[in-house]
C-alpha positions as CSV (number, residue, x, y, z in Angstrom):
1,X,171.0,62.4,71.3
2,X,174.7,61.5,72.2
3,X,174.9,58.7,69.7
4,X,173.5,60.7,66.7
5,X,175.6,63.5,67.5
6,X,178.7,61.0,67.5
7,X,177.7,59.2,64.4
8,X,176.8,62.6,62.8
9,X,178.9,62.1,59.6
10,X,177.5,58.7,59.3
11,X,173.8,60.6,59.1
12,X,174.9,62.8,56.4
13,X,175.9,60.1,54.2
14,X,173.3,58.1,54.5
15,X,171.0,60.7,53.7
16,X,172.9,61.7,50.7
17,X,173.1,58.3,49.5
18,X,168.9,57.9,50.0
19,X,168.4,61.0,48.2
20,X,171.0,60.2,45.2
21,X,169.1,56.9,44.8
22,X,165.4,58.7,45.0
23,X,167.0,60.6,42.0
24,X,168.3,57.4,40.0
25,X,165.0,55.9,40.6
26,X,163.3,59.1,40.0
27,X,165.5,59.5,36.3
28,X,164.3,56.4,34.8
29,X,162.0,56.4,32.1
30,X,158.0,57.1,33.6
31,X,155.3,54.3,32.4
32,X,151.9,55.9,32.0
33,X,148.5,54.4,33.0
34,X,145.2,54.6,31.2
35,X,142.4,53.3,33.2
36,X,138.4,52.6,32.0
37,X,135.6,52.3,34.1
38,X,132.2,49.4,33.2
39,X,129.0,49.4,35.4
40,X,128.6,45.2,36.3
41,X,125.4,44.4,36.8
42,X,122.5,41.5,36.9
43,X,121.0,40.8,33.2
44,X,117.0,41.3,34.7
45,X,116.0,40.1,31.5
46,X,116.6,36.3,32.2
47,X,114.4,35.8,35.5
48,X,115.8,36.1,38.8
49,X,118.7,38.6,39.3
50,X,122.0,37.0,40.3
51,X,124.1,39.6,42.3
52,X,127.6,40.0,40.7
53,X,130.3,38.8,42.6
54,X,133.4,41.5,42.3
55,X,136.1,39.7,43.2
56,X,135.7,37.1,40.5
57,X,134.6,40.0,37.6
58,X,138.2,41.0,38.2
59,X,139.8,37.8,37.8
60,X,137.6,37.6,35.0
61,X,138.9,40.4,33.3
62,X,142.9,39.2,33.7
63,X,141.6,36.0,32.2
64,X,143.0,34.0,29.6
65,X,140.0,34.4,27.4
66,X,139.8,38.4,27.3
67,X,144.0,38.5,27.7
68,X,143.7,36.5,24.0
69,X,141.6,39.1,22.4
70,X,143.3,42.1,23.6
71,X,146.5,40.3,22.8
72,X,145.3,39.9,19.1
73,X,143.8,43.7,19.1
74,X,147.2,45.1,19.9
75,X,149.6,42.7,18.2
76,X,151.1,41.8,21.1
77,X,151.7,38.2,23.0
78,X,149.1,37.6,25.9
79,X,152.2,37.1,28.2
80,X,153.0,40.3,27.8
81,X,150.0,41.6,29.1
82,X,149.9,40.4,32.6
83,X,153.0,42.7,33.6
84,X,151.0,46.0,32.6
85,X,147.2,45.1,33.0
86,X,145.2,45.6,36.5
87,X,141.9,45.5,38.2
88,X,140.3,47.1,41.0
89,X,136.9,47.7,42.4
90,X,135.6,51.0,43.0
91,X,134.6,50.7,47.0
92,X,131.2,49.0,47.3
93,X,129.7,49.8,44.1
94,X,129.9,47.3,41.1
95,X,132.0,49.2,39.2
96,X,135.3,47.6,37.8
97,X,138.2,49.8,36.5
98,X,140.8,48.1,33.8
99,X,144.3,49.8,33.9
100,X,146.8,49.8,31.6
101,X,150.6,50.8,32.2
102,X,153.0,51.6,29.5
103,X,155.5,53.5,28.2
104,X,153.9,56.0,26.5
105,X,150.2,57.8,27.0
106,X,149.0,56.6,23.9
107,X,150.2,53.0,24.2
108,X,148.6,53.0,27.7
109,X,145.0,54.5,26.6
110,X,145.0,51.7,23.6
111,X,146.1,48.9,26.0
112,X,143.2,50.3,28.4
113,X,140.8,50.3,25.8
114,X,141.5,47.1,24.3
115,X,141.4,45.5,27.7
116,X,138.1,46.7,28.3
117,X,136.6,46.1,25.4
118,X,137.5,42.4,25.4
119,X,135.9,42.1,28.7
120,X,132.7,44.0,27.8
121,X,132.3,41.4,24.8
122,X,133.3,38.2,26.8
123,X,130.6,39.1,29.5
124,X,128.1,40.6,26.9
125,X,128.2,37.5,24.6
126,X,125.3,35.7,23.8
127,X,124.8,32.6,25.7
128,X,121.3,31.4,24.9
129,X,119.7,34.0,26.5
130,X,120.8,32.9,29.9
131,X,123.7,35.3,30.4
132,X,123.7,36.7,34.6
133,X,125.3,39.8,33.9
134,X,125.7,42.8,32.0
135,X,128.4,44.7,31.3
136,X,128.3,48.6,30.5
137,X,131.1,51.3,29.4
138,X,130.8,54.1,31.9
139,X,133.9,55.6,31.4
140,X,136.4,55.3,28.4
141,X,139.9,54.7,28.1
142,X,141.4,58.5,29.3
143,X,144.7,59.8,27.6
144,X,147.5,60.1,30.4
145,X,148.6,63.3,30.9
146,X,151.5,62.6,33.6
147,X,153.4,59.8,34.7
148,X,152.6,57.4,37.0
149,X,153.4,57.0,40.8
150,X,155.2,59.5,42.7
151,X,156.7,62.2,41.2
152,X,160.2,63.8,41.8
153,X,159.9,65.6,44.8
154,X,158.3,63.2,46.6
155,X,160.8,60.4,45.8
156,X,164.2,62.6,47.0
157,X,161.8,63.3,50.0
158,X,161.0,59.7,51.0
159,X,164.7,58.8,49.5
160,X,166.0,61.4,51.9
161,X,163.3,59.6,55.0
162,X,164.6,56.2,54.1
163,X,168.5,56.8,53.9
164,X,168.1,58.8,57.5
165,X,166.2,56.1,58.9
166,X,168.9,53.3,57.9
167,X,171.7,55.8,59.2
168,X,169.9,55.7,62.5
169,X,169.2,52.3,62.6
170,X,172.9,51.6,61.7
171,X,174.2,54.3,64.3
172,X,172.2,52.7,67.1
173,X,173.5,49.0,65.9
174,X,177.1,50.1,65.3
175,X,176.7,52.0,69.3
176,X,175.3,48.9,70.9
177,X,178.3,46.3,69.4
178,X,181.1,49.3,70.1
179,X,182.6,48.3,73.5
180,X,185.1,51.3,73.8
181,X,185.2,53.8,76.3
182,X,183.1,56.4,75.3
183,X,183.3,59.8,77.7
184,X,184.6,60.6,81.0
185,X,181.4,58.9,82.9
186,X,182.3,55.8,80.9
187,X,185.7,55.7,82.1
188,X,185.0,56.8,85.8
189,X,182.6,53.6,85.8
190,X,185.4,51.3,84.1
191,X,188.1,52.0,86.7
192,X,185.8,53.2,89.7
193,X,187.9,56.2,90.2
194,X,188.0,60.4,89.0
195,X,188.8,61.2,85.8
196,X,190.7,64.5,86.3
197,X,191.2,66.1,82.6
198,X,189.9,65.1,79.1
199,X,192.6,66.0,76.7
200,X,191.4,66.6,73.2
201,X,192.9,65.3,69.9
202,X,195.7,66.8,68.5
203,X,196.6,66.2,64.5
204,X,200.5,64.8,64.1
205,X,200.2,67.1,61.0
206,X,200.5,70.0,63.0
207,X,202.6,69.7,66.2
208,X,204.2,66.5,68.0
209,X,201.3,65.8,70.5
210,X,204.0,65.0,73.1
211,X,205.2,68.5,72.5
212,X,201.9,70.2,72.9
213,X,202.2,72.5,75.8
214,X,205.2,74.1,75.3
215,X,204.9,74.3,71.1
216,X,201.1,75.6,70.9
217,X,200.6,76.4,75.0
218,X,197.5,78.7,73.8
219,X,195.5,75.5,72.3
220,X,192.8,73.3,74.0
221,X,194.8,70.3,74.3
222,X,197.4,72.8,76.3
223,X,194.9,74.3,78.9
224,X,193.8,70.6,79.4
225,X,197.3,69.5,80.5
226,X,197.1,72.7,83.0
227,X,193.7,71.8,84.2
228,X,195.2,68.2,85.0
229,X,197.6,70.0,86.8
230,X,195.9,71.8,89.0
231,X,194.0,68.2,90.2
232,X,197.4,66.7,90.5
233,X,199.4,69.0,92.6
234,X,197.5,68.9,95.9
235,X,197.8,65.0,95.3
236,X,201.5,64.9,94.8
237,X,202.0,67.3,97.9
238,X,200.9,64.6,100.1
239,X,203.3,62.3,98.9
240,X,205.9,60.9,101.5
241,X,209.5,60.2,101.9
242,X,210.4,63.5,99.7
243,X,208.8,64.0,96.0
244,X,206.0,62.1,94.7
245,X,206.1,59.4,92.2
246,X,203.4,59.5,89.5
247,X,203.3,56.2,87.6
248,X,201.5,56.6,83.9
249,X,200.2,53.8,82.6
250,X,197.2,52.4,80.1
251,X,195.3,48.7,79.6
252,X,197.0,48.6,76.0
253,X,199.4,50.8,73.9
254,X,198.9,53.6,71.4
255,X,196.8,55.4,74.2
256,X,198.5,58.1,74.5
257,X,200.2,57.3,77.5
258,X,203.7,58.5,76.5
259,X,202.1,62.3,75.6
260,X,200.4,62.6,78.9
261,X,203.4,62.0,80.4
262,X,205.7,64.5,78.1
263,X,203.2,67.0,78.8
264,X,201.7,66.9,82.2
265,X,205.9,66.6,83.5
266,X,206.6,70.0,81.5
267,X,203.3,71.5,82.8
268,X,204.4,70.6,86.2
269,X,208.3,72.2,85.7
270,X,206.7,74.9,84.4
271,X,205.1,75.7,87.4
272,X,207.9,75.7,89.3
273,X,208.4,71.9,90.5
274,X,211.6,69.7,90.0
275,X,210.5,67.1,88.0
276,X,211.8,64.0,86.8
277,X,210.6,61.6,83.7
278,X,211.1,58.4,83.6
279,X,211.1,56.1,80.3
280,X,210.1,52.5,82.1
281,X,209.1,51.1,79.2
282,X,212.0,49.0,78.3
283,X,210.0,47.1,75.4
284,X,209.1,50.1,73.6
285,X,210.6,53.4,75.1
286,X,208.9,56.1,73.1
287,X,209.8,58.9,75.6
288,X,213.6,57.8,74.8
289,X,212.7,58.6,71.3
290,X,210.9,61.5,71.8
291,X,213.5,63.7,73.4
292,X,216.7,61.7,71.2
293,X,218.2,60.2,73.9
294,X,218.7,56.8,72.6
295,X,222.3,56.5,73.1
296,X,222.4,57.7,76.6
297,X,222.7,55.4,80.0
298,X,219.3,55.2,81.4
299,X,217.1,53.7,83.8
300,X,218.7,50.1,83.3
301,X,222.0,51.2,84.2
302,X,220.6,52.8,87.3
303,X,218.8,49.8,88.4
304,X,221.5,47.5,87.6
305,X,224.3,50.0,89.5
306,X,226.5,50.8,86.6
307,X,225.7,54.7,86.6
308,X,224.6,57.3,89.1
309,X,221.4,59.0,89.0
310,X,223.7,62.2,88.3
311,X,225.3,60.1,85.1
312,X,221.4,59.1,84.0
313,X,219.7,62.7,84.6
314,X,219.6,64.6,81.2
315,X,218.3,68.2,81.1
316,X,215.8,69.2,78.7
317,X,215.0,72.7,77.5
318,X,212.6,73.3,79.9
319,X,213.8,74.7,83.2
320,X,213.4,72.6,86.3
321,X,212.5,69.2,83.7
322,X,214.9,66.2,83.8
323,X,214.5,63.1,81.9
324,X,215.9,59.4,82.5
325,X,216.0,57.4,79.7
326,X,215.3,54.2,79.1
327,X,219.0,52.9,78.7
328,X,220.2,49.8,77.3
329,X,217.1,47.8,76.8
330,X,218.9,44.7,75.0
331,X,218.9,41.3,76.6
332,X,217.2,40.7,79.9
333,X,217.1,44.4,80.8
334,X,213.4,43.7,82.2
335,X,215.0,41.4,84.9
336,X,216.0,44.5,86.1
337,X,212.7,45.3,88.1
338,X,212.9,44.3,91.2
339,X,211.4,45.5,94.2
340,X,215.3,46.2,95.9
341,X,216.7,47.8,92.8
342,X,213.3,50.3,92.2
343,X,213.3,51.3,95.7
344,X,217.2,52.2,95.6
345,X,216.8,54.2,92.2
346,X,213.3,56.0,93.3
347,X,214.4,57.0,96.5
348,X,217.6,58.9,94.9
349,X,215.1,60.4,92.3
350,X,212.4,61.5,95.2
351,X,215.3,63.5,97.2
352,X,216.4,65.1,93.7
353,X,213.0,66.1,92.7
354,X,209.7,67.4,93.5
355,X,207.8,65.2,90.9
356,X,208.7,61.8,89.1
357,X,206.8,61.4,86.3
358,X,207.1,57.2,85.5
359,X,205.9,56.4,81.5
360,X,205.8,52.9,81.8
361,X,204.5,49.9,79.4
362,X,201.1,48.9,79.1
363,X,199.2,47.4,82.3
364,X,197.7,44.5,80.5
365,X,200.9,43.7,78.1
366,X,203.5,43.5,80.7
367,X,204.3,43.1,84.4
368,X,206.4,46.2,85.1
369,X,203.8,48.6,85.4
370,X,202.9,46.8,88.5
371,X,206.3,46.4,90.0
372,X,206.5,50.2,89.6
373,X,202.5,50.7,90.9
374,X,204.0,49.7,94.6
375,X,206.3,52.1,94.3
376,X,204.1,55.1,93.5
377,X,202.0,57.1,95.5
378,X,199.7,57.7,92.7
379,X,198.9,56.1,89.4
380,X,197.3,57.6,86.6
381,X,195.2,55.5,84.2
382,X,195.2,57.1,80.5
383,X,192.4,55.6,78.1
384,X,191.4,56.4,74.8
385,X,187.7,57.5,73.2
386,X,188.6,55.8,70.0
387,X,190.4,52.6,70.9
388,X,190.5,51.7,75.0
389,X,187.8,49.0,75.5
390,X,185.6,48.7,78.5
391,X,187.1,45.8,79.7
392,X,190.6,46.4,79.0
393,X,190.1,49.5,81.3
394,X,188.5,47.3,84.3
395,X,190.9,45.0,83.9
396,X,193.7,47.2,84.2
397,X,192.2,49.2,87.5
398,X,191.7,46.3,89.3
399,X,195.3,44.9,88.8
400,X,196.6,48.2,90.1
401,X,193.9,47.9,93.2
402,X,194.8,44.3,93.5
403,X,198.7,45.4,94.7
404,X,197.2,47.7,97.2
405,X,197.4,51.0,95.3
406,X,194.3,53.1,96.0
407,X,195.4,56.1,94.9
408,X,194.3,55.6,91.2
409,X,193.0,58.5,88.3
410,X,192.2,58.3,85.4
411,X,193.1,60.5,81.5
412,X,190.7,60.6,79.0
413,X,192.6,60.9,76.1
414,X,191.6,61.9,72.5
415,X,188.4,63.2,72.7
416,X,186.6,65.4,70.5
417,X,186.1,69.2,70.0
418,X,183.3,70.2,71.9
419,X,180.3,72.2,70.3
420,X,181.2,75.4,71.6
421,X,184.6,75.2,70.6
422,X,185.7,77.2,73.7
423,X,189.2,76.5,75.6
424,X,187.3,76.3,78.8
425,X,188.9,73.9,81.2
426,X,186.1,71.4,83.3
427,X,185.8,73.3,86.2
428,X,183.4,72.0,89.0
429,X,180.4,73.5,90.5
430,X,181.1,75.7,93.1
431,X,184.4,76.1,92.8
432,X,186.6,79.2,92.2
433,X,189.1,79.2,89.8
434,X,192.3,81.5,91.2
435,X,194.3,83.5,88.5
436,X,198.2,82.5,88.9
437,X,200.7,85.4,88.4
438,X,202.3,83.9,85.9
439,X,199.4,83.4,83.7
440,X,199.6,79.7,84.1
441,X,197.5,77.7,86.0
442,X,194.0,77.7,87.9
443,X,194.0,75.8,90.8
444,X,190.3,75.2,92.6
445,X,189.9,77.4,95.9
446,X,189.6,74.5,98.0
447,X,192.7,72.5,96.7
448,X,195.0,75.6,97.6
449,X,197.3,74.5,100.5
450,X,195.5,76.3,103.6
451,X,197.5,79.0,105.1
452,X,200.6,78.7,106.9
453,X,201.6,75.5,105.8
454,X,204.3,76.6,103.4
455,X,202.7,74.7,100.7
456,X,203.7,71.2,103.3
457,X,202.0,67.9,101.8
458,X,198.2,67.4,103.1
459,X,196.7,63.9,104.0
460,X,196.8,62.1,100.3
461,X,193.2,60.4,101.3
462,X,191.2,63.4,102.0
463,X,192.6,64.9,99.0
464,X,191.6,62.4,96.6
465,X,188.2,62.3,98.3
466,X,188.1,66.1,97.8
467,X,188.9,65.4,94.0
468,X,185.9,62.7,93.8
469,X,183.3,64.9,95.8
470,X,184.1,68.0,93.0
471,X,184.4,65.6,90.3
472,X,180.8,63.9,91.0
473,X,179.2,67.3,91.1
474,X,180.4,68.2,87.3
475,X,177.8,68.2,84.3
476,X,178.1,68.0,80.5
477,X,178.0,71.8,79.8
478,X,181.0,72.2,82.4
479,X,183.1,70.0,79.7
480,X,186.8,70.9,79.0
481,X,187.9,71.8,75.5
482,X,187.7,69.1,73.6
483,X,189.4,69.5,69.9
484,X,192.8,69.0,68.4
485,X,195.3,66.4,67.9
486,X,195.7,62.8,68.0
487,X,197.9,61.4,71.1
488,X,199.9,58.5,70.9
């Protein structure tokens, strides 16, 4: 049923096409069929009776001699009659039906009557007194009152059924060969890690998906980012050495990675955290373009030692949120991604912020995310239900784990609207959402820091395992809001 719901529009289209085809078929000129019946019996006047072979008689009634006589009576060619004449036998009786189908009722009646008369004349012709069969006309050729075949209502129903059957078959075949990530459970199997949020699709004509959290804060997409924030907060509290570093990457381009970075960073900042966004995609600095910071010095200057952190960090309109643009990406800027430079740069950022959120290049396209993954406390893999292939996202997760990174989570992007349309977060069963004083997020009760810790960071492994346990308890009925805009 999930497959059929996903291809609902396709099923509607094929059903309508089937109905339209049936309507066209039903609107053609309808033929009329007239039938006459004859009884074929043994000729008892010539000695031992011969049982008639009705299969043979069917062929005799359509033989050349009979057709020639019929054609002569009607004034047509014998070849024209082969398409309109037919014969049949009624059960086990010796009753032969001769049918003729023509464009008008009168023509059909004349044709059936002429064919029957020609057959009777042929079978009852004098044959030296030795004709073994005798044929008697029992039912005259009738004048048909309605067209032959199924009526328009029946044809429309059959067209709808055939169109729907074709649509279902096409949907099943398409789904079988569709290797895209389909839903949250599918992504979890691919990355072997919990998927913490499903971000609804955002239409670009309504709002830039990178700023959905700020510009339409009551939308289902914004609520999905609040839900993601509530899950990420306990994980980043456990990061050592000051602020936590969160790497946001994807297997391929156009999976919505940049939009997730911008909205998650905004959500964290609005919850009171000091956040630095870093555009580390030096080949396609989308985050820099979204915030119109292409002219500012950025990450490349920081890594090269040509500028300090204070010089490359720029404020945004969101209090507590700052941006490190990509900087000068010309030439061999990507060669600056070595462990020593990155350790120094992100060490400074950790000291200056509670959370550092990195927008990186696609993981399967370049090696930069691998290097950045070694510097990160948490790696977030973004997948899009419309584009991301399973084998691609699986390969990306394997590469992240190959560098020793154990803390991997997933985010599913571009999901379709939910059937109920309610903007509810995906709350695992058995968890209670605690309302925040500012009306912002809700955090699952067992992820709130225990009393007496003053929000100090907890053990990362335990929290990650707890997230897995709570995520495993989720059901489809608890799915987060699915609606809205298309993501980058």
